[in-house]
N, C-alpha and C positions, 0 to 999 in steps of 0.2 A: 777444691776449686776446679781442677781438671776433670774430675768425675762429673761435677755439675754441668760443665760446658759440654761434655760428650754425652750427657744424659745416661751414663752408666754408673752403676754403684760399685764402690770398692768392696772387695771380698770381705775385708776386715769389718765392714759396717753391717754385714748380714747377720741376722739372728740365727740361732741354731735351727729353728723351724725352716727358715729360708735356705740354709745350707742343705738341709735334708730334701727340700723341694727341688733345689737345683740338681742334686744327685739323682733324683727320680727322673726329672726331665732329661738329664744327660744319658741315663740308662736307656730311656725310650728312644732317643735319637740314635744311639749306637746300635740298638737292635734293628732299626730301620735301615741303617747304613749296611749292616751285615747282610740283610735280606736283599738289598740292592746289589751287593757284590754277588750273592748267590744267583740272582736272576741274570746278571750280566755274564756269569761264567757257566751257566747251566748247559748251554749248547756245546761248547767246546771243552769244558773242564768239569764234567759232572761230579767227580770225586771231590774236588775242592769246593764246588758249589754246595755239596752236602755238608762239608765241614762248616762253611759259613752259616748255613741254616741251623746247625747245631749251636754255633756260637751265638746266633740271634736268640735262640731258645734259652741259652744260659743268661743272656742279658735280661730276658723277660722274667726269669726266676729272681734275679737280683733286684729288679724293679719291684716285684711283688713283695720281697722281703723288706725293702726300704719303705714301701707304702704301709705295710703292717707296723713297722716301727713308728712311722709318722702318726698313724691312727692311734697307737697306744699312747704316744706322748702328747700329741697336739690336736687329735680329733680328725674329723672326716675331710675338712676343707684344706686342700693343698694350695699354697700361694702359687700364682703363676709367675715363675722366674726361669729364665733360660740362660744359656751361655752368653748370648749376645747382650744380655742385660748387665753383665758383671765385667768391670775393667780388670784386665790381667788374667782372666780365666782362660784355660787352655781351649783352643779352637779346634774345630773339625773342618777339613776340607769339604767344600760342597760336593755332593755326589756327581754332579754333571762335570766337575773338573777331573774326576777319577774314571770317567766312563771309558776312556781309551787307554788306561794303564795296562801294562803287561801283567801276567799272572804273578810274576815275582814281585812287582811293585805293589800289587794288591795285598799279597801276603805281608809285605813289610809295612804297609799302611795299617793293617789290622794290628800288627804288633805294636806299632807306635801309638795307636789309639789307646790301647790298654796301658802302655808304659807311661804315657803323658798324664793320664788320669791318676795313676798311682803316685807319680812324682809330684803332681800338683797338690794332692791331699797331704802328702808327707811334709812338703814345705809349709803348707798352711797350718798343719798341726804344730810344727816347730815354732811358728811365729806367735801363736796365741798364748795368752797367759791365764785364760779362764779354764779351770780344770775340766768342767763339763764339755765345753767346746773343744778342748784339746783331745778329750776322749772320743768324742764324736768324729772328729777329723781323723784321728788315728785309726778308728774302726773302718772308715771309708778308705783310707789308704791301704789297709790290709786287705779289704775286699777287692780293691782294684788290682792289687798285686796278685791276688788269687786269680783274678780274671786273666791277667797276663800270663800266668803260669798255665792256666787252662788253655789259652790260645796256643801256647807253645806245644802243649801235649796233643791238641787236636791237629796242628799242622804236622808234627812229627808222626802222628798216627796215620797219615796218608799212606796207603800201600805203595810199596816201591815200584811195582809195575805201573800203577796208576799215575804216580808222580813222573816216572820216565816218559810215559805216553803224553802227559800234559806238557812236560818240558820240551818234548820233541815237537809237539803241535805249536807251542809258543815260538820255538826257534824257526820253524817253517814259516809261521806268520810273519816274523821279523824279517826273514830273508825276502819273502814275497812283497812286503810292503815298503821296506826301506833299502835292503841291499840290492835286490835285482834292478829296480829303477835307478838307484843311485849309481850302480856299476855301469848300466847302459849310458847314463848321462856322462859319467867320467870318461868312458871310452869315446863317446861322441865328441865331447869337448876337447879331449887330448888329441885325438887322431884327426878329426875332420877340420880342425882349425890349423893344423900344421901347414897345409898347402897355402892358404891365403896369407898367413903370418910370415912364413919364410919366403914366399914369392915376393911379398912386399919388401921384406928385409933386404933381399939380394937385388931387387929391382931399383930400390932407392938408396940403399946403404945409409939410411937416415933413421936414427933411433926413435925420434919423436913421431914421425909418420907411421913407423911399424907399430909403435905403441897404440896409436889411435886406431889403426886398422885391427889390431889384435884385440883390444878391449871391446870394440864394436862387434867383432865376430864372436867373441866369447859371451858377452851379455845377450846379444841377439839369439845366439844358439840356445842359451840357457832359458830365455823366455819361451822360445819355440818348443823346446823339448818339454818344459814344465807343462805348458798348455796341452801339448799333444798327449803326454802321459795321463793327465787328469781327465781329458775329454774322451779318450778312445775306450776306456774301460771303467765302469762305475764300481767294479769290485764285487757286485752282488752275486753274479753267477760264477765268476772266476775264483772268488775267495781271496783276492789279492789285497783286500783291505781298502782303507779310505783313499779315494782318488786324490784328495787334497794333499795328503801326506805323500803319496807317490809322486804327485806333481812337484812338490817342494823338493823331494829327494832328488828327482831327476834334473830339475832345473838348476838347483844350486850346484850339484856336482858337475853338470855340464859347464856352467860358468867358471867353476874352480879349475876344471881341466883346461879350458882355454886361456884363462888368465895366468895359469902357472908359467907358460912360456911366453906370455906377452909382457908381463910385468918386468922381466929383466931389462927391457928396453927403456926403462926409466933411467938407466945408466947412459949418459951422453956418448960415451965411446962405443961406436957401433960394433967393433969386433969383440970387445970385452962382453958387451951385452949379448951378442950372438953365441959366444962360447958358453955363457951361463945358461942361456935358453936351451941350447942343445943338451946340456947336462940335466936341466930340469925335465926335458922330454924323456931322457933316458930313465930318470927316477919315476916319472909318471907311468911309463909303460910297464916297468917292473912292479910298480904298485898294483896296477890293474891285474897283472898276472898272479900276484900274491892273493888278491881278493877273490879271484876266480877259484884258485886252489883252496883257499881257506873256507869260503862259504858255498861255492857252487860245486865243490868236490871235483874240479877239473884237474887232471894231472898237471903238475906245475910245468914240466917240460913242454907239454902240448900248448898250455895257455901261454907260456912265454914265447913259444915259436909263433903262434898265431898273432899275438899282439905286437911283438917286436918286428916281425916281418911286415905285417900290415902297416905299422907306423913308419917303418923305414921307407916303404914304397911311397906313402903319402909325403913324407919329408923330402924324399928325392924328387918327387914331382914338383913340389913347391920350389926347391932350389933350382931345378932345370928351367921351370917357367920363368922364375924371377931372374935368373942369370941370363936367359936368352933374350 
């Protein structure tokens, strides 16, 4: 009933010829996906791109062998049946959803592609009671397991220097696209909002008013930083990656930095809220110093000195202005 409503057939209802046709179309799809990976990686990761070209060629060989088996058993006409026609059949992520994956995620995606195919055929073979169908599914499971082993061999076969170079390039791109704009946003949100929030706090000594001003400052700064980061560099010449990704990283981290010491003013007692907000500021500033040291290779003492001194000056300005 369910398969009729969804217009998808159950795998158990497929004939042996249809199972073989499904395997043929699946191998063809996988070869196309691997070639898409190779094209996507060719500019920055040529060694891995070559590996995926080899894997696509392996899938072509497997498809040809399956076609020859179909021709020998069922003739020249192969039924048109694809993954999306079968309920419960393992899916593949659309290529456009993997276009922005990191090199590590693409390698993992390839491994999962082969493993899911092998697992599916193994489970299908265990469920059937027909000897011929069981043998066919078992053969397909063994073939897919062989593909998975081959994929592991190809990935492991990547020269160490090439892999190190690609990993370094991937890390650099991650820093340029996510860490650098996120860090700039966190610094701006944490430091620049100190003055208005604590000036309001000491001027009014009212938690609710301080919370409203702090939330407005944090959200406004986040929106401004996000649009500024996305608009000022499209990433084509600088190589800093997608402006949308950078804009989100910068905007979200800016808002987080400001909200960190605004949210304690949800506490009605003003002095308790202020004490917690000051502690949060201390944590934020040291977190910024750690990120600079971890990803930007800035000496920790120098990063801490710059951030803590700068934050302390802005904090003092806000307290003096608000207290006066």
